[in-house]
C-alpha positions as a LaTeX table, in Angstrom:
\begin{tabular}{lrrr}
\hline
Residue & $x$ (\AA) & $y$ (\AA) & $z$ (\AA) \\
\hline
Met1 & 0.00 & 0.00 & 0.00 \\
Lys2 & 2.56 & 2.53 & $-1.00$ \\
Gly3 & $-0.06$ & 5.10 & $-1.91$ \\
Asp4 & $-1.51$ & 5.02 & 1.62 \\
Gln5 & 1.78 & 5.60 & 3.44 \\
His6 & 2.07 & 8.84 & 5.35 \\
His7 & 5.37 & 10.60 & 5.60 \\
Ala8 & 5.96 & 12.21 & 8.97 \\
Arg9 & 7.47 & 15.65 & 8.78 \\
Ala10 & 10.40 & 16.32 & 11.03 \\
Arg11 & 9.43 & 18.66 & 13.81 \\
Pro12 & 11.83 & 21.51 & 14.47 \\
Arg13 & 13.67 & 21.39 & 17.75 \\
Pro14 & 12.79 & 24.14 & 20.26 \\
Ser15 & 16.25 & 25.62 & 19.65 \\
Asp16 & 15.33 & 25.91 & 15.96 \\
Ser17 & 12.52 & 28.41 & 16.43 \\
Val18 & 12.12 & 31.03 & 13.72 \\
Glu19 & 14.28 & 33.90 & 14.94 \\
Leu20 & 13.11 & 36.15 & 12.11 \\
Ala21 & 9.72 & 36.48 & 13.83 \\
Gly22 & 11.38 & 39.05 & 16.10 \\
Pro23 & 14.07 & 41.72 & 15.77 \\
Pro24 & 17.78 & 40.84 & 15.68 \\
Val25 & 19.43 & 40.42 & 19.08 \\
Phe26 & 22.54 & 42.34 & 18.01 \\
Asp27 & 23.06 & 45.36 & 15.77 \\
Gln28 & 25.95 & 46.54 & 13.66 \\
Gly29 & 28.68 & 47.93 & 15.90 \\
His30 & 27.83 & 45.87 & 18.98 \\
Lys31 & 30.84 & 44.48 & 20.81 \\
Val32 & 30.32 & 40.74 & 21.44 \\
Arg33 & 32.10 & 37.72 & 22.93 \\
Ala34 & 32.14 & 34.20 & 21.47 \\
Leu35 & 30.52 & 31.63 & 23.74 \\
Arg36 & 32.18 & 28.67 & 22.01 \\
Asp37 & 35.12 & 27.70 & 19.85 \\
Val38 & 34.58 & 27.82 & 16.08 \\
Arg39 & 36.57 & 25.60 & 13.73 \\
Asn40 & 36.83 & 25.85 & 9.97 \\
Asp41 & 34.33 & 23.40 & 8.49 \\
Gly42 & 36.00 & 23.73 & 5.12 \\
Thr43 & 34.12 & 26.84 & 4.03 \\
Tyr44 & 36.61 & 29.42 & 5.32 \\
Pro45 & 39.15 & 30.14 & 2.56 \\
Gly46 & 42.87 & 29.99 & 3.19 \\
Arg47 & 42.65 & 28.02 & 6.43 \\
Pro48 & 42.85 & 24.23 & 6.87 \\
Thr49 & 39.68 & 22.31 & 7.68 \\
Gly50 & 39.48 & 21.79 & 11.44 \\
Asp51 & 41.63 & 24.83 & 12.21 \\
Phe52 & 40.34 & 26.99 & 15.08 \\
Leu53 & 39.07 & 30.28 & 13.65 \\
Ile54 & 38.10 & 31.71 & 17.04 \\
Arg55 & 38.12 & 30.51 & 20.63 \\
Gln56 & 35.55 & 30.83 & 23.37 \\
Gly57 & 35.97 & 34.27 & 24.92 \\
Asp58 & 37.34 & 35.99 & 21.81 \\
Val59 & 35.94 & 39.49 & 21.34 \\
Gly60 & 34.70 & 41.03 & 18.11 \\
Tyr61 & 32.31 & 43.55 & 16.58 \\
Val62 & 29.14 & 42.85 & 14.61 \\
Ile63 & 29.74 & 44.26 & 11.13 \\
Ser64 & 26.51 & 43.09 & 9.48 \\
Val65 & 23.32 & 41.15 & 10.10 \\
Gly66 & 21.99 & 38.67 & 7.55 \\
Thr67 & 19.62 & 35.73 & 7.47 \\
Tyr68 & 19.90 & 32.01 & 6.81 \\
Leu69 & 17.22 & 29.54 & 5.67 \\
Gln70 & 14.53 & 32.19 & 6.25 \\
Met71 & 14.72 & 31.21 & 9.93 \\
Tyr72 & 17.84 & 32.57 & 11.57 \\
Tyr73 & 19.77 & 35.79 & 11.93 \\
Ile74 & 23.44 & 35.39 & 11.13 \\
Tyr75 & 25.80 & 37.98 & 12.57 \\
Ala76 & 29.03 & 38.66 & 10.69 \\
Val77 & 31.48 & 39.29 & 13.51 \\
Asp78 & 34.92 & 40.79 & 12.94 \\
Phe79 & 37.25 & 39.15 & 15.43 \\
Tyr80 & 39.88 & 41.80 & 14.74 \\
Glu81 & 42.64 & 40.31 & 16.94 \\
Lys82 & 42.36 & 37.01 & 15.03 \\
Arg83 & 41.94 & 38.79 & 11.69 \\
Val84 & 38.86 & 36.73 & 10.79 \\
Val85 & 35.22 & 37.48 & 10.11 \\
Val86 & 32.91 & 34.65 & 11.15 \\
Gly87 & 29.15 & 34.22 & 10.71 \\
Met88 & 27.55 & 33.32 & 14.04 \\
Arg89 & 24.12 & 32.78 & 15.57 \\
Ala90 & 22.87 & 34.78 & 18.56 \\
Lys91 & 23.07 & 31.73 & 20.83 \\
Glu92 & 26.82 & 31.61 & 20.14 \\
Leu93 & 27.43 & 35.21 & 21.26 \\
Glu94 & 27.02 & 37.44 & 24.28 \\
Leu95 & 26.82 & 41.22 & 24.29 \\
Ile96 & 29.70 & 43.09 & 25.89 \\
Asp97 & 28.82 & 46.66 & 24.91 \\
Ala98 & 26.02 & 48.03 & 22.76 \\
Thr99 & 27.19 & 51.64 & 22.94 \\
Cys100 & 30.93 & 51.34 & 22.31 \\
Asn101 & 30.66 & 52.95 & 18.86 \\
Asp102 & 28.14 & 55.66 & 19.77 \\
Pro103 & 29.26 & 59.30 & 19.47 \\
Gln104 & 30.40 & 60.82 & 22.76 \\
\hline
\end{tabular}
């Protein structure tokens, strides 16, 4: 009875909620800290696969906010001391200073 088979749809995990339903957590210019190590998965040019791009605790600045899969915000973070820009999700970052680039 192949025609009567039902295909169950995978349910999204709670951590996979649609972030785009609300505003971004971070804005351009925010100073942030990485909450986890990030290794090159093979998509970062000029660095070997498996190489650490950033380490937990590294500090950077959000330089742009984009989206991925029409579900998530992706924050391009310039980790200036490491000389790398890495795309990260909000759950991988914590805010250090939202006003560091505001005029005095």
